[in-house]
N, C-alpha and C positions, 0 to 999 in steps of 0.2 A: 564402276571401276574406271579409273583414269588410265590413259595410255602412258606407257613408259617410253622414254626417248633415250636411245644410246647414240651419243655423238661420237664421230671419229675425226681425229685430227691427224694431219701428216706429221712426220718427224720434224720438218722445218717449222711448222706452226707450233709444235710443242716446245721446241728450242726457243723460239721467239717469245712465247708466253713465259717460259722459265727465266729468260734474260730480263723480262719486264717485271719479274717478281710477282706475277699474277696467280700462280698455281703451285700446288704441291704435287709432285710426281711420285706415284706409288708403283713400285715394281712388285708384281705378285708372283714372281718366280721363286723357287726354293732357295734357301740360303747358300747352298753350294754353287748354284748358278750365279747368284748375285755376287758372291765372293770372287768368282772367276772373271767376270766382266760386268760393268754396270754404267749407267748414265750418271755423270757427275751430278750430285744433288738429289738423286732419286732415293727414296726410302724403301726399305724392304718389309712388305707385309705379305707373306706367302699365302697363296690360295688355300693351301692345306689347312691353315689356321685362321683364315681371313675373317675378320669381324668388322663389318661396315660401321659399327658404332664406335670403334676404337681408332678410327683414322684421325690423324692430327691435322685438321683442316686449317686451324689458325684463321678462320674466316675466308680462306681462299678456296678456289675451285680445285677439286681433285682430278688428276688425269691418271688413269690406270694404264699400265703396260706390262707386257710379258715378252716371251720370245718371238711369237709370230702373230699374236692377237687373239688366240682362242681362250687362253686362261683369263686375260683381262676382260673379255666379254662375259666370262663366267663370274668374275668378281663383280662386274657391273650388275649382273642378275642378282647377286647377293645384296647389293646396295638397294635394288628395287624391292627385294623382299623385306628389307629393313625400312621401307617407306620412302625412299628417294624417288622423285618423279623423273629425274634426269641423271645420266652418268656419262662420262667422257673417257674414251680410251684412244690410244695411239694406234692408228692403222698400221699393220705389218710388224708391230712390236720392235724388239731390239734389232732384229734382222734388217728391217727397213731403216732404222736409225743408223746402223753401220753402213748400209748401202748408200745412204745419203752423205757419208763421210763426216758425220758429226762427232764431237768429242766423246771419248769413252775411257773409263778407268779399267785397265786390264791388270790382273795380278800375274806376275811372273811365276810360273810353276816351280822354278828352281830355287828362287830366293823368297817367295811369298810376299815380295814387295809390290804394292800397287803403283802403276805408272799411268799418267794421263797421256792418252793417244789422241792427238788432234786430227 
């Protein structure tokens, strides 16, 4: 049996990789959470229905993230169960992304309009 490796990237590293176009960021939070606030460009594949074989890689590395890092680590485990030898997630999740002051799409609860917060 081969060892499985879970890589962790900081929010700044994830942002840099996104800007370079090297990765696909997958948000494993539930749709309601994703709708409220999300990383620009991240795709929503909730942990509750997560299918490692359905991820749209486009030949790029996948980076998983959630609210604090727990669910993305669980999604990585599902990737391992699907045969992946490695998986990557963002340390600290969306909380760490916000703490780093990185761009965020936030939905106004009164209007339902998404707004980019830099």
